[in-house]
C-alpha positions, 0 to 999 in steps of 0.5 A: 843119313839125312834125306838124300845125303851120302852116309859118312862112315866105314862103308863109304871108305870101303866103297871109295877104295873099291871104286878107285881099284876098279878105275885103276884096274880098268886103266891097267887092263886097257893099257891106258897108262893112267892107273897111277894117275887115278890112284894119286888123283883119288887120294888127293881128292880125299885129302883136299876135300877133307881140308876144304870141308874143315875150312869152308865154314870159316871161309864163307863167314867173310867176303875177304876170305871168300875172295881169297879162296876164289883167287886160290881157285883161279891160281890152282886152275891156272897151274893145273891147266898150264901143266896139261897144256905144256909147262907150269911156266905158262901159268901166267898166260893160261890164267888169262882164258880162265879168268876171261871166261869165269870172272865176267860170267860170274859177275853177270850172274851175281849182278843180275840177282839170279843168285843171292849175294852171299858168300855161301852162294857165290863161292860154289858158283865161282868154283863151278865156273872156274872148273869149267874154264880150266877144263876147256883151256886144258883141252883146247890148248892141248888140241891146238898145240897137237894140231900145229905139231902134227900138221906143221906142213899145212901151217907152212903151206899157208904161210907160203900162200901169203897167210900171216902167221896168226891166220895160218895157225888159226886155220890149222888149230881152230877147228879141233880146239873147238872140240873142247866144247863137246862135253859141255854141249853134250851135257846141256843137250842131254840134261834131264834125259841122261843125267841129273847134274850136281846143281839140280840134285843139290837144290833138291837135297837142300829142300828146294822145289823141282822147278827151282832145281831145274832153273838153277841147273839151267843157269849153271849149264848155260853159264858154263857154255859161255865160260868155256866158249870164251876160254877156248877162244882166248886159248886159241888166240894165245896159241896162234900168237905163239905165246902159248907153246911147248917151247919157250913162249915167243912172239911170232 
């Protein structure tokens, strides 16, 4: 083991297997219906990280390769979020909130010089922001569509009162869709008190000072709030416009 890094070896493999069994067992005991998903997600993570670990050294040697990898991240995030929201056919729409959140915020961070303009610095920042946008899009899209389905009577009542279709949909789905920001808000509120997130720990393990680690983590957390807020706002607009639905996309 080097510094605070995790030791790679048979013991790690056994611990990971035990953790996967515990997670799947807890899901089964609670009848949550996620046991199979826990196992498949864990196995996919092992395979994907193994491949990425082999590729990453080559990717960060070239801006073209780094840009291509970031594009791949966006596409995978869009397909993943589209499947969570409704159907993979929505990926071309779901990519909008993900890109609208992650790309301008990432560009601002780099343009301001708060992170070095190097492949090895830009790539992980992009991954963090895209991941946050993906999660916010998935959560807000699911909540908004669930609300429109469960409270369809209220939607029709708003129409009867003279609301435009978009405004009626927003009245129903906007409040609960905003709850997609709760995880990011809670993490930001409790950082340093409850958790020491990855960016903070990563800088410390890389030899940076505690002040540098804190500044890096603060940048990441506030950037994620911006990214996820944009993603949620765009997702809700897509739902309200009838473009993002669990039926064939259509314009009201």
